[in-house]
N, C-alpha and C positions, 0 to 999 in steps of 0.2 A: 615424541608428539606424533601423532597418527596423521598420517597421507592418504588421500582416499585419490582413485581412479576412478573416471564415470566410463562406462560402455558406451556413453552417447557424447556426441562432439558436438562442439559449441552450434554447429549451422543447425543440426538439430532441435537441440535446446530451444534456440531462438525462435525456431519455424515453429514450433509447439507453441512458445509462448505467444506467439503473434495471432497464430490461431485462437487459442483460447483468450485473449485480449479482444478480438477481433469477434466471436462468438457473441457477446454480449448487445453488440450492436449500436453502442452509445458514443462512439468515438467521433468526430469531425473527421479524422482520416485516417482509414484502416493501417495497422501497422503491419510491415514485410519483416520477414527475416534479417534484411538487411538492415532497416531500421533498428530492430532490436539490439545488432550486435553492434552500430556504429553510435549508436547516442548515449549519453553520460549517465544514464540511471543503471544501477544494479539491481539484480531480480534476484530474491530469493525464491525458490522454489520447493515446490510437496512433489515428490514422485510416488508411481506407485508403478514398481517395476519399471521399465522403460516410458512411461508414461507420465506428463506434467497433468498432475491434476487439482495444482493449484499454485499462483504467484502472487507476489508483490513486488513494487517497485522503489527503489529509494534513491530520490535524486538530490544532492546536497545543493542549496541554493546560494548558499554562503558559509562563513567559519560556524554559525551558529545555529543556523535551521536548515532542517532536511523535510522534503518533501514525501509523503508516500503515496504512490498511483499505482492504477493498473490493480489494483486487488479484484483477484478473478479465482472461483473453483468451478471445476468442471461439473458441470449438472447430476453425472450422476455421484458424485462425491458431497455434493451439499448435505445441509443439515447433520454432520458430524463433527463439527466445532472448528474445521479448519481455516474458516475465514477470519476467526478471531486466532486463531492461534498463528497464522501469518500476521495478523495486524499486531500482535505482542512482540512476534518474532522482530518484525520491521520496527518495532520502536527501538527494542533491545540492540539492533545490528546498526540504530543509526550515528555516524560518527558526528552529529552534533549535539549540543545540549538539547534544542527543542525539533520537536517534530509537529507537524500539521500534514491532514489528508483535504478531500473534499468529496461530497457525499452528495447524490442526488437525494433531494426531499421525499422521492417517491420511493425509495431503497430503505422498507423499514427493517430489512435485517442488518444491512451494514450500519445503519444509525444504531441498533442496537447495540452491536458487537462493539462499535466504537465507545459506547457510553460504557460498557461492560470493561474493558481496558484503560477505563479514566482517562480518556480523552474526551476536552469539554468544549462546549460548541463556542467559538470564538467569534463567528460571522453568518452572513447569508447574503448572497447573491441572488436575485431573483431574473429568470429568465424569461421568454414568453407562456412556455407550459408549465414550468415548474422552478424550483429553488434549488440553490449547491448551497449546502451547509458546511462551514469550514469548522474542521474539529482540531483539536491542537493539545498536547501536553508535554513535559518534561520528560526526558529519557527516565530519569532517578525518581518520577513519580512525586518530585516535590509540586508545590503551587506553582500553577503559572505564573499570576499574579501576585505580586507581593505587596503587603498592603503598606502604604507611607505613614511612615510614623510621623505624627504632630511636631512640627516646628521644623522639619528640614525639608 
């Protein structure tokens, strides 16, 4: 089995992840290097040399469900399929059977990428100026909802 050693330490990676997440300007609270290091979210990252150019967080909610959050791609690296790639790897890296994530209704690219990896919209929350769409799917790609058989 291969082992890899990065030339970047955890503090550097966490700082870059926090900066990328904060650049979107859509969080209630800014992420910090320490908040990234200390929370229970696992981050998948896409690197270009020593620069974090994309990330997605995975937070296990219970034994059945993982939330994907903080999907970000550096502006210089957008429109190259990295968002879709990170979403798909996030689903495959989940430690649970079901994965979900939320997307603002005004984020057409992220909505399209979720649909492309077979995430399905399962709910919607309305805020003052926008809505949040909840997407979900099973890790193995099976149907999220199973049709009930008659008589059972």
